[in-house]
Structures are given as structure tokens and as C-alpha cells.
C-alpha positions in Angstrom: 122.9 141.6 114.2 122.5 137.9 114.8 125.6 135.7 114.7 125.3 133.4 111.7 127.4 130.3 112.1 128.0 129.0 108.6 129.6 125.6 108.5 129.2 122.1 107.1 127.3 119.7 109.2 127.5 115.9 109.2 125.0 113.4 108.0 122.7 112.8 111.1 119.4 111.1 111.6 118.5 112.1 115.1 117.1 115.4 116.5 119.1 118.5 117.0 121.5 120.6 114.9 120.4 120.0 111.3 118.6 116.9 112.2 115.1 117.4 110.8 113.1 118.1 114.0 110.7 120.1 111.7 109.0 118.1 109.1 109.9 114.5 109.6 112.7 113.4 107.1 112.4 116.7 105.2 115.8 117.7 103.6 116.8 121.4 103.8 116.6 122.7 100.2 119.1 125.5 101.0 121.5 122.9 102.3 121.3 121.0 99.0 122.0 124.3 97.2 125.0 124.8 99.5 123.8 128.0 101.2 122.0 127.1 104.4 123.3 129.3 107.2 120.9 128.2 110.0 122.3 126.6 113.1 120.3 124.8 114.3 118.3 124.1 111.2 115.0 122.3 111.6 115.5 120.3 108.4 117.7 117.3 107.6 121.3 117.9 106.3 121.5 114.4 105.0 124.4 114.7 102.6 127.2 117.1 101.5 125.6 119.5 99.0 126.9 118.5 95.6 126.1 122.0 94.2 128.9 123.5 96.3 131.4 121.1 94.8 130.1 121.9 91.3 130.1 125.7 92.0 133.7 125.7 93.1 135.1 123.4 90.4 133.2 125.5 87.8 134.7 128.8 89.0 138.2 127.2 89.3 137.9 125.8 85.8 136.9 129.2 84.4 139.8 130.8 86.3 142.2 128.2 84.9 141.0 128.5 81.3 140.8 132.3 81.1 144.2 132.8 82.7 146.0 130.6 80.1 148.0 133.4 78.6 151.4 133.6 77.0 154.1 133.9 79.7 156.0 136.6 77.8 159.3 134.8 78.5 158.4 134.1 82.0 158.7 137.7 83.1 156.7 138.9 86.1 155.0 141.6 84.0 151.4 141.2 84.9 150.7 143.5 87.8 149.1 141.8 90.8 146.0 143.7 91.7 146.5 145.7 94.9 142.9 145.1 95.9 142.2 141.7 94.6 140.0 142.9 91.8 140.0 144.8 88.5 143.2 146.8 88.2 143.9 149.8 86.0 147.6 149.0 85.9 148.5 151.6 88.5 147.5 149.7 91.5 144.1 151.4 92.0 140.7 149.8 92.7 138.2 150.2 89.8 134.7 149.0 89.3 134.4 145.6 87.7 132.4 146.1 84.5 130.9 142.7 84.4 150.7 116.8 108.9 154.4 117.5 108.2 155.3 118.4 104.7 157.1 116.3 102.3 160.6 117.5 101.6 160.9 119.0 98.1 163.4 121.1 96.2 160.7 123.1 94.5 157.2 124.3 94.9 156.5 123.4 91.3 156.9 119.7 91.7 153.8 117.6 90.7 152.6 115.3 93.5 149.5 113.2 93.7 148.3 114.8 96.9 148.6 111.6 99.0 150.3 111.5 102.3 151.8 108.9 104.6 148.3 107.8 105.6 146.8 108.0 102.1 144.5 110.7 100.8 142.9 113.4 102.8 140.7 112.2 105.6 137.0 112.9 105.6 134.9 114.5 108.3 133.5 112.8 111.4 134.7 109.3 110.5 132.4 108.8 107.6 133.6 105.7 105.9 130.8 105.3 103.4 132.4 105.4 99.9 129.4 107.1 98.5 129.9 110.1 100.8 133.7 110.3 100.5 133.6 113.3 98.1 137.2 114.5 97.5 136.2 118.0 96.4 137.9 121.1 97.8 134.9 121.8 99.9 134.2 118.5 101.5 137.5 116.8 102.6 139.4 117.4 105.8 142.5 116.3 107.6 145.5 118.0 106.0 143.0 119.5 103.5 139.8 121.0 104.8 138.0 120.3 108.1 134.3 120.5 108.7 133.7 121.6 112.3 131.0 123.1 114.3 131.4 126.6 115.7 132.0 126.4 119.4 129.7 128.5 121.5 132.4 129.1 124.2 134.6 130.6 121.5 131.8 132.9 120.4 131.5 134.0 124.1 135.3 134.4 124.2 135.5 131.7 126.9 137.3 128.9 125.0 140.4 127.7 126.9 141.4 124.9 124.6 143.8 127.0 122.5 145.4 125.1 119.6 143.8 121.8 120.9 140.3 123.1 120.2 138.5 120.7 117.8 135.7 123.1 116.8 135.4 125.6 114.0 137.1 128.8 115.0 136.1 131.1 112.2 132.7 132.5 111.5 130.9 135.5 110.0 128.4 138.0 111.6 126.3 139.9 109.1 124.8 139.2 105.7 126.2 138.4 102.3 129.2 136.1 103.2 129.2 132.4 103.6 132.1 130.4 105.0 132.6 127.3 103.0 135.5 125.4 104.4 138.9 125.5 106.2 142.4 124.3 105.3 144.6 123.0 108.1 148.2 122.1 108.4 150.2 125.2 109.3 151.6 125.3 112.8 152.0 129.1 113.1 150.5 132.3 111.7 149.7 132.4 108.0 151.7 135.3 106.5 150.8 134.9 102.8 148.2 133.4 100.5 148.5 133.3 96.7 146.5 132.0 93.8 148.7 132.6 90.7 147.3 133.1 87.2 147.2 130.0 85.1 147.4 127.7 88.1 144.9 125.4 89.8 147.0 125.4 93.0 146.7 127.6 96.1 150.0 128.6 97.9 150.2 129.5 101.5 153.2 130.5 103.7 153.5 130.6 107.4 155.7 131.5 110.3 156.4 127.8 110.7 158.7 128.1 107.8 156.7 125.9 105.5 155.2 126.9 102.1 152.3 124.7 101.3 150.6 123.9 98.0 146.9 122.9 97.9 145.0 121.4 94.9 142.0 123.7 94.3 139.9 120.9 92.8 140.5 118.2 95.4 141.4 120.2 98.5 144.3 118.0 99.2 147.7 119.0 100.3 149.9 118.5 97.2 153.4 119.6 98.2 155.3 121.6 100.6 158.7 123.0 101.2 160.2 123.4 104.7 162.4 126.4 104.1 163.9 126.2 107.6 163.2 129.8 108.3 160.2 131.9 109.2 158.2 133.1 106.2 157.6 136.8 106.6 155.5 137.2 103.4 154.4 135.3 100.3 152.9 136.9 97.2 152.2 136.0 93.5 152.5 138.0 90.3 151.5 136.4 87.0 153.2 132.9 87.1 155.6 133.9 89.8 155.6 133.0 93.5 157.9 135.2 95.8 158.6 134.2 99.4 160.4 136.5 101.9 162.4 135.0 104.7 165.3 135.8 106.9 168.3 136.9 104.8 166.7 135.6 101.6 164.0 135.9 99.0 162.9 132.9 97.1 161.3 133.1 93.6 159.6 130.3 91.7 158.1 130.4 88.2 155.4 127.8 88.1 155.2 127.8 84.3 158.9 127.3 83.6 159.7 125.4 86.8 162.6 127.7 87.5 163.8 128.7 91.0 165.9 131.6 92.2 167.4 132.5 95.6 167.8 136.3 95.8 170.7 137.2 98.1 171.0 140.7 99.6 168.6 140.8 102.5 170.0 141.1 106.0 167.5 140.2 108.6 163.8 139.3 108.2 161.9 140.2 105.0 158.5 141.5 106.1 156.9 142.7 102.8 157.2 142.1 99.1 155.7 144.0 96.2 156.2 144.0 92.4 155.5 146.3 89.5 154.5 145.9 85.8 158.0 147.0 84.8 159.6 143.9 86.2 160.9 145.2 89.5 160.6 143.4 92.9 160.7 145.3 96.2 161.5 143.8 99.6 160.8 145.5 102.9 163.6 144.8 105.3 164.1 144.5 109.1 166.8 147.1 109.0 164.6 149.8 107.5 165.8 149.4 103.9 163.9 148.4 100.8 165.8 146.2 98.3 165.0 146.5 94.6 165.7 143.8 92.0 165.1 144.1 88.3 164.4 141.1 86.1 166.8 140.6 83.3 165.2 138.6 80.4 168.6 138.1 78.7 170.1 136.3 81.6 166.7 135.0 82.9 167.6 136.2 86.4 167.0 139.0 89.0 169.6 141.6 89.6 169.9 143.7 92.7 170.0 147.3 91.6 169.6 149.4 94.8 168.7 149.7 98.5 166.2 152.4 99.3 167.2 154.1 102.5 165.1 156.4 104.7 163.1 154.5 107.2 164.6 154.1 110.7 162.8 150.9 111.6 161.4 147.7 110.0 159.6 148.2 106.7 156.5 146.0 107.1 154.2 147.1 104.3 154.6 148.0 100.6 152.2 149.0 97.9 152.6 150.2 94.3 150.2 152.6 92.7 150.1 155.8 90.6 153.6 155.3 89.4 154.9 155.3 93.0 156.0 152.8 95.7 154.5 153.4 99.1 156.2 151.9 102.2 155.0 151.7 105.8 157.3 151.2 108.7 157.5 150.7 112.5 158.9 154.2 112.6 155.3 155.3 112.2 155.8 156.9 108.8 154.9 156.3 105.2 157.3 157.1 102.4 156.4 157.7 98.8 159.1 156.7 96.3 159.2 157.7 92.6 159.3 154.6 90.4 161.3 156.3 87.7 164.1 157.8 89.9 163.7 155.5 92.9 164.0 158.6 95.1 161.9 159.4 98.1 159.3 162.1 97.0 157.4 162.5 100.3 157.3 161.4 103.9 153.9 161.1 105.5 153.7 161.4 109.3 150.0 161.1 110.2 150.2 157.9 112.3 151.4 157.5 115.9 152.3 153.8 115.7 153.5 151.2 113.2 152.0 151.4 109.8 150.9 147.8 109.2 149.3 147.8 105.8 148.7 150.0 102.7 146.1 149.9 100.0 145.3 151.9 96.8 141.7 152.7 96.2 140.6 154.9 93.3 142.7 158.1 93.7 143.4 157.5 97.4 146.0 155.8 99.5 144.6 153.9 102.5 146.8 153.2 105.5 146.2 151.4 108.8 148.2 151.4 112.0 148.4 150.0 115.5 147.3 153.4 116.6 143.7 152.2 115.9 143.1 154.3 112.8 142.7 153.9 109.1 143.6 157.0 107.1 142.7 158.0 103.6 145.3 160.1 101.8 144.6 162.1 98.6 146.7 164.2 96.3 146.6 167.9 96.4 147.1 170.2 93.4 150.8 170.4 94.1 151.1 166.6 93.9 151.5 166.0 97.7 149.5 163.5 99.7 147.4 164.7 102.7 144.9 163.1 105.0 141.3 163.7 103.9 139.6 161.2 106.3 140.5 159.3 109.5 138.4 156.2 110.5 138.8 155.1 114.1 138.7 151.5 115.3 138.6 150.2 118.9 141.7 148.1 118.4 145.0 148.2 116.4 144.6 147.5 112.7 146.8 144.7 111.3 145.9 144.5 107.6 143.8 146.0 104.8 142.4 144.3 101.7 139.9 145.3 99.0 137.6 143.5 96.6 134.1 143.8 95.1 131.2 141.8 96.6 128.8 139.8 94.6 126.8 142.9 93.7 129.9 144.7 92.5 130.2 147.1 95.5 133.7 147.9 96.7 134.4 146.4 100.1 137.3 147.1 102.5 138.5 144.4 104.7 140.0 145.7 108.0 141.7 143.1 110.2 142.1 144.1 113.8 144.2 142.7 116.6 141.1 141.6 118.5 140.9 138.6 116.1 138.2 140.2 114.0 138.0 141.5 110.4 135.6 144.3 109.7 134.0 144.6 106.3 133.2 148.1 105.2 131.5 149.3 102.0 133.4 152.2 100.5 133.5 155.1 100.3 131.3 155.7 103.3 132.8 153.0 105.6 129.3 151.4 105.9 129.7 148.3 108.0 128.7 145.1 106.2 129.7 142.5 108.9 132.6 140.9 110.7 134.7 137.9 110.3 136.0 136.3 113.5 139.0 134.1 113.7 140.9 132.1 116.4 143.8 134.6 116.2 144.4 137.8 114.2 144.1 137.6 110.4 147.3 138.7 108.7 146.7 137.4 105.2 143.7 137.9 102.8 143.5 136.9 99.2 140.7 136.8 96.6 139.8 134.0 94.2 137.5 133.5 91.2 133.7 133.7 91.4 133.4 135.8 94.5 135.7 133.5 96.6 138.2 134.8 99.1 140.6 133.3 101.6 141.8 134.5 105.1 144.8 133.2 107.0 144.9 133.7 110.8 147.5 133.7 113.5 146.8 130.1 114.5 147.7 128.7 111.1 144.2 128.3 109.8 143.1 129.2 106.2 139.4 129.8 105.7 137.5 129.8 102.4 134.6 132.2 102.0 132.2 133.2 99.3 130.2 136.4 98.6 126.5 135.9 98.2 124.2 138.0 96.0 121.9 140.4 98.0 118.8 138.4 97.0 120.3 135.2 98.3 121.4 136.7 101.5 118.0 138.3 102.1 116.3 135.0 101.4 118.5 133.2 103.9 117.6 135.7 106.6 113.8 135.5 106.0 113.4 131.8 105.2 
């Protein structure tokens, strides 16, 4: 397959990349529609495509309006989908029928998005006010950068490291377009969240900073330097949960309440919630702490510590009335949500179990042993391996969502800085995402949008394309 470098290009009048060396002065119609993926393109890319800005703001507006639901007393009772798509309520994937941060005491504070040097900077020094569109997809600086893909990075010969000024994420294949990048984190992105009812995107990183981005303007809105490495960040309904060393932070963005949940000893590597108001935290010491939300006191109460793993618990997933936990001890444990007792220990992997995912009636697990395993229930209610998919490198993370044509897609992030996209159930390869460093965080958004966070601190925004559009781009 040909490498498609999908990025924004600057207004240029000479010859070369997107500079109209075909028909003189002819503007690329696909660029104006926001879906040109040619590099170089023989037509002019004379301005930022306004349709892209409209498309994103329209989907974000729809997301914001449809998610305005009663908060039910602020309880975290709306289960976060385990695959970033339609959820049955049991965590399984189902077909969809249709800068330095400012110091703040809370992630829910409302700022205007300006920084010490003003609003977000714009790409390539363009000072023309008519071209200074502040949309999520066109600004840069501490918001979104518009950079060209560097050929040396594609050839794996880039030696600039963090100082590289070129675009360091791209897609090889068909059906996915990279729209933009958010910059600001100094270390690996460990969590991305887009809560219901919010027009803000939340990201957490190993640099200890939780950042808030405005989805309509793309500007950095607020941030909180927590002073400790963020091991994970998730959202459920109107709640944001952040796992750190010796602490879990919880924010309710609707009620502007904040909690510090004591109990953890060591780093918190994984967080998960249920529809029955329980919060789970995977610990460095091998334990899994469980809190229950008490609506009478409007607080979380630590109720137990699940013991069994002998090393760090680094992945958690809820599905089929069970909690599944993956550990550096190479095992997966199944916990009954009613009794909170271990019901089964799975021993199919030979290295750390990095990520877990529920898909239909199966549990998917990935490991540094370079395998993805599919587990299914037998007649006696036990899980056993029904399929093993082999990769050439260790697997860091799994994520699932539907593409623009409603087909289930598995994202498989490997430690060679790539993310493989497979169509389930046959593991048919659909393409690869490449990043500057390994991708640890993936999250879906409205309207076929999704985000990836890599080990260099970058967050990339992508969009699924319908099959007809992708085929037209390839043949045009």
C-alpha cells in the first residue's frame, strides 16, 4: 500500500507541494472539501478548507446537544463504552444501528483559553486576519500544529527527536484522514477523555499535567499540574477520574465537585467503572482498590482491595457482569461483580498483559509476548482461548470502534510506534497509524472522529472516511 501523508498545507503560490503546478491557479476541490490526501498535490491549496471547520463544529454541537441529560444526582451511573461505540450495558461491542499550564485548583474552572502570549498561534507565521481561523482544526501552538510529514521519519532515519518540527503521525491505508495535532504535553499521553455533556477534551500525561482543550476553538483552556505522574485518565458520564501515585482524583464537570480518593499505595496504572457506581483502580502492588459512590454523602467510600495478582495491575475492563484485570504477572483474573471474588485465572500469556477489550461475547487481551488472544465462554462458564493473533512486536493497547461504514474495527498499538487497524472478526488489515513514539491512549469522538496519544506527548485527531470517499481519493 502507498503511504498517504494526510496533513494541512500552508497557503503557497509557488510550485511544489500543493502549489498548483498542474492547471495554473486551479484550487484543489478535495482540499476545499477538507479531504485531499495527495502529497504533493498538483493543485493549489490556497486556504484552510472551511468545510473541515464546519464539519467538526457541527459534530461537536450535535454531541453536546444530544448528551444533555439529567445528571441523576451527579452519580457516575452511565457506563463508559469499553470499545468507544454502542454499548449494551455489559461492556460488549455491538453494531451501531444507525506551553506550561496555568495553576488551577480544579479542571472544571472556566478560562478563556488565552495564554501568556495571547490566543493560540497560527501555522507558518500567517498574520493575515482573514486566515486566522481559530477553529479546532486550524490553530496551532499550544493547540494544534499544522506540519508536514518528514520523509526521514517515514524512512526511520529522523534524528531530531523531540526537537523535530515536522508532523510525526500519519496513516498508511484507506479510509482514515488525519485532521490535526494538539501539542503541549512533555511526556507520554496516558489518557484521553471526552465526557458526555461537555465541549472539552481532557488529556493526561506522564508529565503530571491534566490538560483541558476547547473542542470548538482548539485552544488550551486550562490545566492542572498534579505534581505526580498521571498513570491513567478516564471519563464516565460527567466524571473525570485520574490515577496517580498514592492517589486517585475525581472531578464532576457538571457539579464542579472534586474528590481526592486516598487508599492507593504506589502508582495507579488503570481505572475502570461500572454502571452500579463502583470505581476500580489497578495498583502497583498487585491489588485492585474498589470504591462505591454514596449518593447520601455525595462521596466515594473505599470498600475493599481485591488481592490475587503478584505484580502491577496495568489493565482493567468491565463486561458480562465481571471485572477483568491484566497484570505484569502475565495473568488475567476474572472477578465477579456481585461477590467481588476471583472466579477464574487465565494463564495464556507469557508476558505482561497490557490491555483488555470486550467484543461481542469475547474477551480480547494483548501482551508484550506479541500476541492478541480471543477468549470465549464454554458451557461451564469458564473462559478459554479460541484464537491467537500474532504480531511482530509487543502489543501495548487495544481499542475498538466502528468505522464510517459501521464495520467493527480493532486498534492494536504495538511498541514499534505503529497502530494496526483490523476489521473484526477476521483480523482483516485496514491500515496502520504511525506515531513518533508508541501510542498508549486512544479515544473516540462524535461523527467518526477519534484521538490517539503517543509516547512523545502528542495527541492526534483523526476521522473515518466513508468507503466511497476513500476510493475517490485513491482514484482521483
